MITOR-455497 format. One record per residue (C-alpha): residue in one letter; z, y, x. Coordinates in pm, 1 decimal. Each point is the difference from the previous one (the first is absolute). Layout:
<atom><code>A</code><up>Z</up><north>Y</north><east>X</east></atom>
...
This chain:
<atom><code>M</code><up>17048.4</up><north>13105.2</north><east>23460.7</east></atom>
<atom><code>R</code><up>-268.9</up><north>285.3</north><east>81.7</east></atom>
<atom><code>L</code><up>-99.6</up><north>210.2</north><east>-270.9</east></atom>
<atom><code>R</code><up>-362.8</up><north>44.3</north><east>-113.0</east></atom>
<atom><code>W</code><up>-86.7</up><north>352.7</north><east>169.8</east></atom>
<atom><code>A</code><up>-146.5</up><north>137.3</north><east>-304.7</east></atom>
<atom><code>V</code><up>353.9</up><north>-43.1</north><east>-222.8</east></atom>
<atom><code>V</code><up>170.3</up><north>160.3</north><east>272.4</east></atom>
<atom><code>A</code><up>-251.0</up><north>297.1</north><east>35.1</east></atom>
<atom><code>L</code><up>18.8</up><north>42.9</north><east>-395.2</east></atom>
<atom><code>T</code><up>354.3</up><north>30.3</north><east>6.6</east></atom>
<atom><code>T</code><up>35.2</up><north>206.0</north><east>289.1</east></atom>
<atom><code>A</code><up>-188.0</up><north>250.6</north><east>-167.5</east></atom>
<atom><code>L</code><up>230.9</up><north>27.1</north><east>-326.7</east></atom>
<atom><code>A</code><up>268.9</up><north>143.5</north><east>259.7</east></atom>
<atom><code>T</code><up>-201.3</up><north>277.0</north><east>97.6</east></atom>
<atom><code>S</code><up>21.4</up><north>244.8</north><east>-242.3</east></atom>
<atom><code>G</code><up>83.1</up><north>383.7</north><east>64.1</east></atom>
<atom><code>V</code><up>233.3</up><north>221.3</north><east>-185.3</east></atom>
<atom><code>A</code><up>158.1</up><north>371.5</north><east>-69.1</east></atom>
<atom><code>A</code><up>207.5</up><north>182.7</north><east>-251.2</east></atom>
<atom><code>A</code><up>8.6</up><north>29.3</north><east>-343.3</east></atom>
<atom><code>S</code><up>269.6</up><north>197.4</north><east>-262.6</east></atom>
<atom><code>A</code><up>163.2</up><north>-82.5</north><east>-331.8</east></atom>
<atom><code>D</code><up>310.0</up><north>200.7</north><east>-154.2</east></atom>
<atom><code>V</code><up>220.1</up><north>-141.8</north><east>-291.6</east></atom>
<atom><code>P</code><up>323.2</up><north>80.1</north><east>-135.2</east></atom>
<atom><code>A</code><up>292.4</up><north>-233.0</north><east>55.8</east></atom>
<atom><code>G</code><up>-6.9</up><north>-364.5</north><east>-135.2</east></atom>
<atom><code>M</code><up>283.7</up><north>-204.2</north><east>-143.3</east></atom>
<atom><code>K</code><up>-174.4</up><north>-316.4</north><east>50.4</east></atom>
<atom><code>T</code><up>11.9</up><north>-306.9</north><east>231.1</east></atom>
<atom><code>L</code><up>-228.9</up><north>-95.7</north><east>258.7</east></atom>
<atom><code>G</code><up>-117.4</up><north>-281.2</north><east>-242.4</east></atom>
<atom><code>E</code><up>-11.8</up><north>213.4</north><east>-320.8</east></atom>
<atom><code>T</code><up>-205.8</up><north>221.0</north><east>193.7</east></atom>
<atom><code>V</code><up>-288.2</up><north>-230.5</north><east>75.5</east></atom>
<atom><code>A</code><up>25.5</up><north>-107.6</north><east>-354.6</east></atom>
<atom><code>N</code><up>-92.7</up><north>294.6</north><east>-118.6</east></atom>
<atom><code>G</code><up>-309.8</up><north>39.6</north><east>197.7</east></atom>
<atom><code>V</code><up>-140.8</up><north>240.2</north><east>271.2</east></atom>
<atom><code>D</code><up>11.2</up><north>315.4</north><east>-238.5</east></atom>
<atom><code>A</code><up>363.6</up><north>-18.7</north><east>-22.1</east></atom>
<atom><code>V</code><up>160.5</up><north>358.5</north><east>74.5</east></atom>
<atom><code>M</code><up>257.6</up><north>-24.3</north><east>290.6</east></atom>
<atom><code>E</code><up>165.8</up><north>190.1</north><east>280.9</east></atom>
<atom><code>Q</code><up>-74.9</up><north>-93.6</north><east>323.5</east></atom>
<atom><code>G</code><up>381.9</up><north>-2.2</north><east>86.5</east></atom>
<atom><code>D</code><up>132.6</up><north>-244.8</north><east>-209.4</east></atom>
<atom><code>S</code><up>-333.9</up><north>-244.2</north><east>-92.8</east></atom>
<atom><code>P</code><up>-334.6</up><north>-53.8</north><east>218.1</east></atom>
<atom><code>L</code><up>-316.0</up><north>164.4</north><east>-134.1</east></atom>
<atom><code>P</code><up>-240.8</up><north>-182.1</north><east>-177.1</east></atom>
<atom><code>P</code><up>-342.0</up><north>-48.1</north><east>155.9</east></atom>
<atom><code>P</code><up>-215.0</up><north>303.4</north><east>-56.6</east></atom>
<atom><code>K</code><up>-275.7</up><north>-24.2</north><east>-244.7</east></atom>
<atom><code>G</code><up>-259.5</up><north>-24.5</north><east>251.5</east></atom>
<atom><code>P</code><up>-283.5</up><north>65.4</north><east>89.5</east></atom>
<atom><code>W</code><up>-103.1</up><north>-361.2</north><east>84.5</east></atom>
<atom><code>P</code><up>-246.7</up><north>9.8</north><east>285.3</east></atom>
<atom><code>K</code><up>-346.6</up><north>-122.0</north><east>-37.2</east></atom>
<atom><code>S</code><up>-84.6</up><north>59.6</north><east>357.6</east></atom>
<atom><code>G</code><up>62.3</up><north>-268.2</north><east>267.0</east></atom>
<atom><code>T</code><up>-83.3</up><north>-203.7</north><east>304.3</east></atom>
<atom><code>L</code><up>-284.5</up><north>-216.3</north><east>102.3</east></atom>
<atom><code>S</code><up>55.0</up><north>-277.0</north><east>261.8</east></atom>
<atom><code>V</code><up>-248.1</up><north>-204.4</north><east>128.1</east></atom>
<atom><code>F</code><up>125.5</up><north>-290.6</north><east>193.5</east></atom>
<atom><code>L</code><up>-206.6</up><north>-166.8</north><east>297.8</east></atom>
<atom><code>C</code><up>-56.6</up><north>-348.1</north><east>106.4</east></atom>
<atom><code>S</code><up>185.0</up><north>-188.3</north><east>268.1</east></atom>
<atom><code>K</code><up>-146.1</up><north>-310.7</north><east>170.7</east></atom>
<atom><code>N</code><up>293.3</up><north>-188.1</north><east>-135.8</east></atom>
<atom><code>S</code><up>-27.4</up><north>155.7</north><east>-353.9</east></atom>
<atom><code>T</code><up>25.4</up><north>-251.6</north><east>-318.9</east></atom>
<atom><code>M</code><up>-191.2</up><north>242.8</north><east>-221.0</east></atom>
<atom><code>P</code><up>-325.1</up><north>-175.3</north><east>-100.7</east></atom>
<atom><code>S</code><up>-216.9</up><north>329.5</north><east>54.6</east></atom>
<atom><code>C</code><up>82.0</up><north>6.1</north><east>358.4</east></atom>
<atom><code>H</code><up>-147.5</up><north>-354.2</north><east>64.9</east></atom>
<atom><code>G</code><up>241.9</up><north>-49.0</north><east>290.8</east></atom>
<atom><code>R</code><up>-162.4</up><north>298.7</north><east>232.9</east></atom>
<atom><code>A</code><up>182.1</up><north>352.9</north><east>56.7</east></atom>
<atom><code>T</code><up>-141.7</up><north>330.0</north><east>-73.0</east></atom>
<atom><code>T</code><up>-234.2</up><north>110.7</north><east>272.6</east></atom>
<atom><code>A</code><up>-18.8</up><north>340.3</north><east>169.1</east></atom>
<atom><code>E</code><up>-309.6</up><north>83.5</north><east>-188.1</east></atom>
<atom><code>Q</code><up>100.0</up><north>-111.2</north><east>-320.6</east></atom>
<atom><code>K</code><up>294.8</up><north>245.1</north><east>13.4</east></atom>
<atom><code>R</code><up>-207.6</up><north>281.5</north><east>85.0</east></atom>
<atom><code>R</code><up>-195.6</up><north>-52.3</north><east>-279.3</east></atom>
<atom><code>L</code><up>304.8</up><north>-49.4</north><east>-259.2</east></atom>
<atom><code>E</code><up>151.7</up><north>317.3</north><east>143.0</east></atom>
<atom><code>K</code><up>-324.9</up><north>209.3</north><east>-21.0</east></atom>
<atom><code>L</code><up>-56.0</up><north>-145.9</north><east>-369.4</east></atom>
<atom><code>L</code><up>368.1</up><north>113.0</north><east>-112.8</east></atom>
<atom><code>K</code><up>-47.6</up><north>348.6</north><east>133.0</east></atom>
<atom><code>R</code><up>-302.7</up><north>38.8</north><east>-228.2</east></atom>
<atom><code>L</code><up>143.6</up><north>-143.6</north><east>-316.3</east></atom>
<atom><code>P</code><up>83.8</up><north>275.3</north><east>-271.2</east></atom>
<atom><code>G</code><up>355.0</up><north>88.9</north><east>-55.7</east></atom>
<atom><code>V</code><up>103.4</up><north>-178.2</north><east>326.8</east></atom>
<atom><code>S</code><up>204.7</up><north>203.9</north><east>282.1</east></atom>
<atom><code>R</code><up>186.8</up><north>-44.0</north><east>291.9</east></atom>
<atom><code>V</code><up>-138.8</up><north>-319.7</north><east>109.8</east></atom>
<atom><code>R</code><up>188.1</up><north>-187.4</north><east>277.6</east></atom>
<atom><code>F</code><up>12.7</up><north>-318.7</north><east>208.0</east></atom>
<atom><code>V</code><up>328.3</up><north>-193.9</north><east>7.9</east></atom>
<atom><code>N</code><up>45.5</up><north>-233.8</north><east>267.9</east></atom>
<atom><code>Q</code><up>226.1</up><north>-318.9</north><east>34.7</east></atom>
<atom><code>D</code><up>267.7</up><north>213.7</north><east>186.1</east></atom>
<atom><code>E</code><up>56.9</up><north>242.1</north><east>-284.8</east></atom>
<atom><code>S</code><up>-29.9</up><north>-279.6</north><east>-301.5</east></atom>
<atom><code>F</code><up>275.1</up><north>-186.0</north><east>211.5</east></atom>
<atom><code>R</code><up>211.7</up><north>278.8</north><east>18.8</east></atom>
<atom><code>K</code><up>-18.5</up><north>99.1</north><east>-375.1</east></atom>
<atom><code>F</code><up>71.1</up><north>-342.1</north><east>-93.8</east></atom>
<atom><code>R</code><up>338.9</up><north>-55.5</north><east>229.9</east></atom>
<atom><code>E</code><up>112.4</up><north>336.9</north><east>-90.1</east></atom>
<atom><code>E</code><up>-52.9</up><north>-113.7</north><east>-425.9</east></atom>
<atom><code>F</code><up>175.3</up><north>-344.2</north><east>71.1</east></atom>
<atom><code>R</code><up>227.9</up><north>84.4</north><east>268.1</east></atom>
<atom><code>H</code><up>283.7</up><north>-116.5</north><east>-245.8</east></atom>
<atom><code>N</code><up>-165.4</up><north>-355.7</north><east>-13.2</east></atom>
<atom><code>T</code><up>13.1</up><north>-150.4</north><east>315.0</east></atom>
<atom><code>S</code><up>-139.3</up><north>-316.7</north><east>-54.4</east></atom>
<atom><code>L</code><up>-312.0</up><north>129.8</north><east>-126.2</east></atom>
<atom><code>I</code><up>-46.0</up><north>234.3</north><east>293.6</east></atom>
<atom><code>A</code><up>84.0</up><north>-310.4</north><east>245.9</east></atom>
<atom><code>A</code><up>-263.0</up><north>-217.7</north><east>-167.4</east></atom>
<atom><code>T</code><up>-279.7</up><north>308.3</north><east>-8.3</east></atom>
<atom><code>L</code><up>-171.5</up><north>79.6</north><east>298.1</east></atom>
<atom><code>K</code><up>-232.2</up><north>288.7</north><east>134.3</east></atom>
<atom><code>S</code><up>-299.4</up><north>-219.7</north><east>-53.5</east></atom>
<atom><code>D</code><up>99.8</up><north>-54.4</north><east>-349.3</east></atom>
<atom><code>M</code><up>-97.4</up><north>371.3</north><east>-67.6</east></atom>
<atom><code>P</code><up>-359.7</up><north>134.7</north><east>-90.3</east></atom>
<atom><code>E</code><up>-194.6</up><north>295.3</north><east>122.1</east></atom>
<atom><code>S</code><up>-107.7</up><north>201.6</north><east>-254.8</east></atom>
<atom><code>F</code><up>-141.4</up><north>340.3</north><east>-128.4</east></atom>
<atom><code>E</code><up>200.3</up><north>210.2</north><east>-203.5</east></atom>
<atom><code>A</code><up>-86.6</up><north>300.7</north><east>-198.6</east></atom>
<atom><code>K</code><up>69.3</up><north>225.8</north><east>-290.7</east></atom>
<atom><code>V</code><up>-175.5</up><north>8.9</north><east>-312.9</east></atom>
<atom><code>K</code><up>5.1</up><north>256.9</north><east>-258.2</east></atom>
<atom><code>V</code><up>-0.1</up><north>-228.4</north><east>-316.8</east></atom>
<atom><code>V</code><up>67.4</up><north>-405.0</north><east>59.0</east></atom>
<atom><code>N</code><up>-310.8</up><north>-199.5</north><east>-53.6</east></atom>
<atom><code>A</code><up>42.7</up><north>-380.6</north><east>13.7</east></atom>
<atom><code>K</code><up>-367.4</up><north>-61.5</north><east>-61.7</east></atom>
<atom><code>Q</code><up>-59.2</up><north>144.8</north><east>332.7</east></atom>
<atom><code>A</code><up>267.3</up><north>-179.1</north><east>200.9</east></atom>
<atom><code>N</code><up>-186.2</up><north>-307.6</north><east>-128.6</east></atom>
<atom><code>R</code><up>-323.1</up><north>111.5</north><east>100.2</east></atom>
<atom><code>L</code><up>119.8</up><north>83.4</north><east>348.9</east></atom>
<atom><code>A</code><up>156.3</up><north>-363.5</north><east>31.3</east></atom>
<atom><code>K</code><up>-334.0</up><north>-132.9</north><east>-7.5</east></atom>
<atom><code>L</code><up>-108.6</up><north>154.2</north><east>310.5</east></atom>
<atom><code>P</code><up>-44.3</up><north>-151.6</north><east>344.6</east></atom>
<atom><code>G</code><up>296.0</up><north>-21.7</north><east>196.4</east></atom>
<atom><code>V</code><up>252.7</up><north>87.0</north><east>-325.0</east></atom>
<atom><code>A</code><up>256.8</up><north>-244.4</north><east>-53.3</east></atom>
<atom><code>S</code><up>132.8</up><north>194.1</north><east>-320.0</east></atom>
<atom><code>A</code><up>17.5</up><north>331.7</north><east>-136.0</east></atom>
<atom><code>H</code><up>256.5</up><north>154.1</north><east>-226.6</east></atom>
<atom><code>E</code><up>26.6</up><north>344.7</north><east>-176.3</east></atom>
<atom><code>W</code><up>367.5</up><north>89.4</north><east>-112.0</east></atom>
<atom><code>R</code><up>131.1</up><north>317.1</north><east>-177.1</east></atom>
<atom><code>T</code><up>263.7</up><north>237.7</north><east>162.3</east></atom>
<atom><code>D</code><up>381.0</up><north>-88.5</north><east>-85.2</east></atom>
<atom><code>F</code><up>128.8</up><north>212.7</north><east>-308.3</east></atom>
<atom><code>W</code><up>307.6</up><north>145.5</north><east>218.4</east></atom>
<atom><code>L</code><up>-296.3</up><north>155.5</north><east>267.2</east></atom>
<atom><code>G</code><up>96.4</up><north>372.1</north><east>0.0</east></atom>
<atom><code>K</code><up>350.1</up><north>-70.5</north><east>-236.1</east></atom>
<atom><code>A</code><up>263.8</up><north>-132.9</north><east>247.1</east></atom>
<atom><code>H</code><up>84.5</up><north>-95.7</north><east>372.4</east></atom>
<atom><code>A</code><up>147.9</up><north>-298.3</north><east>1.9</east></atom>
<atom><code>Q</code><up>57.9</up><north>-345.9</north><east>-224.5</east></atom>
<atom><code>V</code><up>332.7</up><north>-192.1</north><east>-30.4</east></atom>
<atom><code>R</code><up>-138.4</up><north>-351.8</north><east>-154.1</east></atom>
<atom><code>L</code><up>272.7</up><north>-187.8</north><east>-201.9</east></atom>
<atom><code>C</code><up>-26.8</up><north>-353.3</north><east>-65.8</east></atom>
<atom><code>A</code><up>-242.9</up><north>-161.6</north><east>-264.6</east></atom>
<atom><code>P</code><up>72.4</up><north>-241.7</north><east>-209.4</east></atom>
<atom><code>R</code><up>-164.1</up><north>-270.0</north><east>243.1</east></atom>
<atom><code>N</code><up>61.3</up><north>39.5</north><east>345.8</east></atom>
<atom><code>D</code><up>-153.0</up><north>-276.5</north><east>259.9</east></atom>
<atom><code>Q</code><up>31.4</up><north>192.3</north><east>326.8</east></atom>
<atom><code>G</code><up>221.9</up><north>304.5</north><east>172.4</east></atom>
<atom><code>A</code><up>315.8</up><north>121.8</north><east>-113.9</east></atom>
<atom><code>C</code><up>-5.6</up><north>-82.8</north><east>-363.2</east></atom>
<atom><code>Q</code><up>-96.0</up><north>-356.2</north><east>60.0</east></atom>
<atom><code>G</code><up>121.8</up><north>-248.8</north><east>-209.1</east></atom>
<atom><code>R</code><up>165.6</up><north>228.2</north><east>-240.9</east></atom>
<atom><code>G</code><up>-106.5</up><north>193.2</north><east>-342.2</east></atom>
<atom><code>Q</code><up>-95.3</up><north>337.0</north><east>-86.3</east></atom>
<atom><code>T</code><up>283.1</up><north>295.7</north><east>106.7</east></atom>
<atom><code>T</code><up>245.5</up><north>32.8</north><east>-234.0</east></atom>
<atom><code>D</code><up>84.5</up><north>317.3</north><east>-220.4</east></atom>
<atom><code>L</code><up>333.2</up><north>25.5</north><east>234.8</east></atom>
<atom><code>E</code><up>-150.0</up><north>-83.7</north><east>310.0</east></atom>
<atom><code>R</code><up>-296.3</up><north>308.8</north><east>-90.5</east></atom>
<atom><code>D</code><up>268.7</up><north>256.2</north><east>-92.4</east></atom>
<atom><code>A</code><up>161.8</up><north>-59.1</north><east>357.5</east></atom>
<atom><code>I</code><up>-314.5</up><north>49.8</north><east>160.4</east></atom>
<atom><code>F</code><up>-55.7</up><north>318.5</north><east>-189.8</east></atom>
<atom><code>E</code><up>338.9</up><north>130.0</north><east>82.6</east></atom>
<atom><code>A</code><up>-36.2</up><north>-66.9</north><east>355.1</east></atom>
<atom><code>L</code><up>-328.5</up><north>198.6</north><east>2.6</east></atom>
<atom><code>R</code><up>71.0</up><north>273.4</north><east>-202.8</east></atom>
<atom><code>N</code><up>319.9</up><north>95.7</north><east>229.3</east></atom>
<atom><code>L</code><up>-219.4</up><north>-8.9</north><east>311.2</east></atom>
<atom><code>E</code><up>-94.3</up><north>327.0</north><east>144.1</east></atom>
<atom><code>G</code><up>-375.8</up><north>63.9</north><east>15.0</east></atom>
<atom><code>V</code><up>-84.2</up><north>-199.5</north><east>-293.3</east></atom>
<atom><code>K</code><up>-157.2</up><north>280.8</north><east>-235.3</east></atom>
<atom><code>K</code><up>-109.4</up><north>-205.8</north><east>-296.9</east></atom>
<atom><code>I</code><up>25.4</up><north>-364.4</north><east>-92.9</east></atom>
<atom><code>Y</code><up>-267.1</up><north>-176.1</north><east>-267.5</east></atom>
<atom><code>L</code><up>77.7</up><north>-349.9</north><east>-123.8</east></atom>
<atom><code>E</code><up>-305.7</up><north>-175.8</north><east>-88.9</east></atom>
<atom><code>P</code><up>13.2</up><north>-292.4</north><east>-247.6</east></atom>
<atom><code>R</code><up>-154.2</up><north>-340.0</north><east>30.7</east></atom>
<atom><code>E</code><up>-246.1</up><north>99.8</north><east>-263.8</east></atom>
<atom><code>H</code><up>-103.6</up><north>300.7</north><east>168.2</east></atom>
<atom><code>A</code><up>-8.4</up><north>-182.0</north><east>365.4</east></atom>
<atom><code>V</code><up>-222.9</up><north>-275.9</north><east>-164.2</east></atom>
<atom><code>R</code><up>-235.5</up><north>265.9</north><east>-125.0</east></atom>
<atom><code>N</code><up>-12.7</up><north>163.9</north><east>314.2</east></atom>
<atom><code>W</code><up>-100.1</up><north>-330.7</north><east>154.8</east></atom>
<atom><code>R</code><up>-268.4</up><north>-94.5</north><east>-260.8</east></atom>
<atom><code>N</code><up>-130.5</up><north>340.0</north><east>51.2</east></atom>
<atom><code>I</code><up>-20.9</up><north>-31.7</north><east>381.9</east></atom>
<atom><code>F</code><up>-158.5</up><north>-351.2</north><east>-13.5</east></atom>
<atom><code>A</code><up>-213.3</up><north>49.3</north><east>-323.4</east></atom>
<atom><code>D</code><up>-192.6</up><north>-303.6</north><east>72.6</east></atom>
<atom><code>S</code><up>310.2</up><north>-234.0</north><east>84.9</east></atom>
<atom><code>I</code><up>-47.8</up><north>-369.4</north><east>-117.8</east></atom>
<atom><code>F</code><up>400.8</up><north>-5.9</north><east>-103.8</east></atom>
<atom><code>N</code><up>94.7</up><north>105.0</north><east>-328.3</east></atom>
<atom><code>S</code><up>293.8</up><north>259.2</north><east>-89.7</east></atom>
<atom><code>K</code><up>233.1</up><north>-281.6</north><east>-61.5</east></atom>
<atom><code>T</code><up>10.3</up><north>-164.0</north><east>340.1</east></atom>
<atom><code>I</code><up>-21.0</up><north>314.1</north><east>154.2</east></atom>
<atom><code>A</code><up>334.0</up><north>143.2</north><east>-173.6</east></atom>
<atom><code>S</code><up>151.7</up><north>-326.1</north><east>76.2</east></atom>
<atom><code>V</code><up>21.6</up><north>109.4</north><east>389.0</east></atom>
<atom><code>T</code><up>34.3</up><north>379.6</north><east>-73.1</east></atom>
<atom><code>G</code><up>314.3</up><north>195.6</north><east>-15.4</east></atom>
<atom><code>E</code><up>113.6</up><north>329.5</north><east>-76.7</east></atom>
<atom><code>S</code><up>-27.6</up><north>291.4</north><east>284.5</east></atom>
<atom><code>F</code><up>183.7</up><north>319.2</north><east>81.4</east></atom>
<atom><code>H</code><up>-293.1</up><north>238.7</north><east>178.1</east></atom>
<atom><code>L</code><up>189.2</up><north>283.1</north><east>149.8</east></atom>
<atom><code>V</code><up>-120.8</up><north>375.1</north><east>114.0</east></atom>
<atom><code>L</code><up>150.8</up><north>62.9</north><east>343.7</east></atom>
<atom><code>A</code><up>108.0</up><north>289.0</north><east>169.2</east></atom>
<atom><code>D</code><up>-117.5</up><north>-166.2</north><east>325.0</east></atom>
<atom><code>P</code><up>-277.9</up><north>-251.3</north><east>-99.3</east></atom>
<atom><code>S</code><up>0.7</up><north>-170.8</north><east>377.2</east></atom>
<atom><code>N</code><up>370.1</up><north>-88.3</north><east>-22.3</east></atom>
<atom><code>L</code><up>103.1</up><north>-312.5</north><east>-196.5</east></atom>
<atom><code>T</code><up>298.1</up><north>-82.9</north><east>240.2</east></atom>
<atom><code>P</code><up>269.0</up><north>151.0</north><east>-246.6</east></atom>
<atom><code>I</code><up>-150.9</up><north>-175.8</north><east>-316.1</east></atom>
<atom><code>N</code><up>-12.2</up><north>-349.0</north><east>205.3</east></atom>
<atom><code>A</code><up>333.3</up><north>58.5</north><east>123.2</east></atom>
<atom><code>A</code><up>153.9</up><north>91.5</north><east>-351.8</east></atom>
<atom><code>L</code><up>-134.5</up><north>-285.5</north><east>-158.7</east></atom>
<atom><code>K</code><up>39.8</up><north>-271.9</north><east>247.4</east></atom>
<atom><code>E</code><up>309.4</up><north>-140.6</north><east>-148.5</east></atom>
<atom><code>L</code><up>-136.6</up><north>-10.6</north><east>-364.6</east></atom>
<atom><code>S</code><up>-143.0</up><north>-264.0</north><east>-188.1</east></atom>
<atom><code>G</code><up>-306.8</up><north>27.6</north><east>-226.0</east></atom>
<atom><code>V</code><up>-210.7</up><north>179.1</north><east>284.3</east></atom>
<atom><code>E</code><up>-337.3</up><north>-194.4</north><east>110.0</east></atom>
<atom><code>K</code><up>-99.5</up><north>264.0</north><east>229.2</east></atom>
<atom><code>V</code><up>-26.1</up><north>356.1</north><east>81.9</east></atom>
<atom><code>L</code><up>-401.9</up><north>143.3</north><east>70.5</east></atom>
<atom><code>R</code><up>-136.0</up><north>301.4</north><east>107.0</east></atom>
<atom><code>H</code><up>-285.8</up><north>127.2</north><east>-235.2</east></atom>
<atom><code>R</code><up>-310.0</up><north>100.5</north><east>224.1</east></atom>
């Protein structure tokens, strides 16, 4: 069946974080990967033998504002079955550009929304097959200096607006180029469907494959607790509690690469290894 487009758009936005490099230096370690994670992110390690813990910060306060527009088929109550008019779009864009702390306002059409959706869920063929371009919303997207959920709530009440959301920037923006997402405790779709979280042995094998790849300069291991904190920081007003989020959140390796544009060697090296959900480019 088709997804409600508001949910699709919100999910797609989570995959649009950006990245760059960070640094950490530590002496040789004598711990296994499991012991390293158990000792927390402040453990001292050498990159050659163990992955680095996540940097201590900073945790972003800035973020993205998205204002989703109505379509004639929208099920959102605020739309009353009517599409946003050209005049309403013009007024919304003008208003957004005048808001304090808001910059880089841009219009996102259905084609762009659909392309991002298909890229993010390219491994979920059944979901892609069940979702049409017409399910995607048009929207205005802008950068905000400080995320303010109240501002989004006010915008959501304007004529022609289906919903509005603000979320903070991903923690890994400016810290890594790519993410290797591992299986979570509960996996309902994709490469990890029907199995539990990645085991210590699987994680060790994945790390060995990554550290032997030419062009991988740094490897960070993000524990589930850190990933859940990042999720809650991004979606500060989420209705889901930490326990629910944790059940579908796995560990991740975050990579600093010599060539951030080329993920082909990473995908090839991990292709036959179990415990990998997907490889993503931070952007």
